N, C-alpha and C positions, 0 to 999 in steps of 0.2 A: 518677803524681803528682797530688796533689790541687790544686796551683796552678802557675801558670806559672812563677813565680820559682824554685821548688824544681826544676822539671824543667830549666830552664836551667842553674841552678847545678850540678846534678848531672851534667849533660852536660859541662860545663866541667871538673869534677873528674876525670871518667872520661878525657877527652881527655888531660889532663896525665899520666895513667899510662901514656899510650902512647908509642910512638916517634913523632917528629915526623911522619914519612911517612904514618902511620895515624890521626893525630889528627882529619882530617876526616871519618872513617868514623863517628864518633859524632856524632849530631844531636838536636835537640829538635823537638817537634811539638806545637803548641797551637792554640787558637782565635784567637789575636791574629795568626797568619799569614795571608797572603792565600791565597785558593783556589788561584792559580796556584803559590805556593811549597809548599803542601800537596801538591798533585798532583805536583810535580817530586820533592818528597822521598819520597813513596810509590813513585814509579817508581824513585828510586835505591835504596830498600829492596828492591824487588821484583827489580831487575837485579843486586844485589850490591855496588852502589857505596857504599851505606850498610850498615854491618853492625850498627848498633844505634840505636834511638831511645828517648829519654827523653820519654814522653808524657803528656799529660793525658787525661781522659775523652774529649776531642774525636777522638782517634785512632780510638775505637771507632765513631764515628758514621758509618756509610756505607762504612767500610773493609772489604775482604774480601781479606786476604792469607792464601792456604791453607797456607803452609809456614813460619809463625813457629815456630821450634824451642824458642825460650826466651822465657818471660814472667817477669820479676822485679817483684815489688811491694815496694817500700821504704816501711816503716812500715804501721801498720794504723789508718788513719785513716778507712777507709770502713767500710760495712756488710757484713755476711757476703754478701748477694746481689750487691752490688756487686764484692766480691772474687772471687767465683766468675764472674762476668760477665768480669772483667779475665783471670782465668786461662783463660776459655774462648777467649781470642784466639790461643791456641797452637794449632798445626796443625789445621786443618779437614779436611785431606786424610788420609783413614782408613789410607792405607798407610804414613804417617810417624808417629814418635813425637815428643811434645812434652813439655817440662818447665815446671813452674811453680815458682818459688822465692818464698818469703815471708820477708823481714826484718823481724822484729817486735820490739818493745821489751820488755825483761824484765819489765816490769810487766803484761803481757799473758799471762803464763804463771802456771799454778796452782802456787804454792809448795808445796802440800802434795803435789802430784804428784812435783815434782822432789825434794822431801826424802824421799820414801818409796821412791823408785828403788833404793836400797841394799839395802832390806829384802826386795825381791822374791826369791822362790824361783826358782832357774832349774833346768831340767830337765837331767838329765846327758846 
């Protein structure tokens, strides 16, 4: 997320979608947190006590979590290099597979590409 408020709000929305017993498994992570809390939340993520973090750019600064399997980018407010850097947080361990998902607003798609899709010739 590009700002703290959006990351906290998103975490709260996601929590409400889960059964009560699992709601504490989704957290946020941002620069306004103390170093001690950031370290604790990182350990919670690494040991599986936390299943997801809604983060700002501060998560990528100095963090090395080699087995993040899923990175989700909500909205496309960052530059392409920043987006690739965020996607690069998915699995650093070459023995694992990671996935990056981008949820983008429709205005970022080429309407001519979408409208020409039905005209494409498909091979038999």
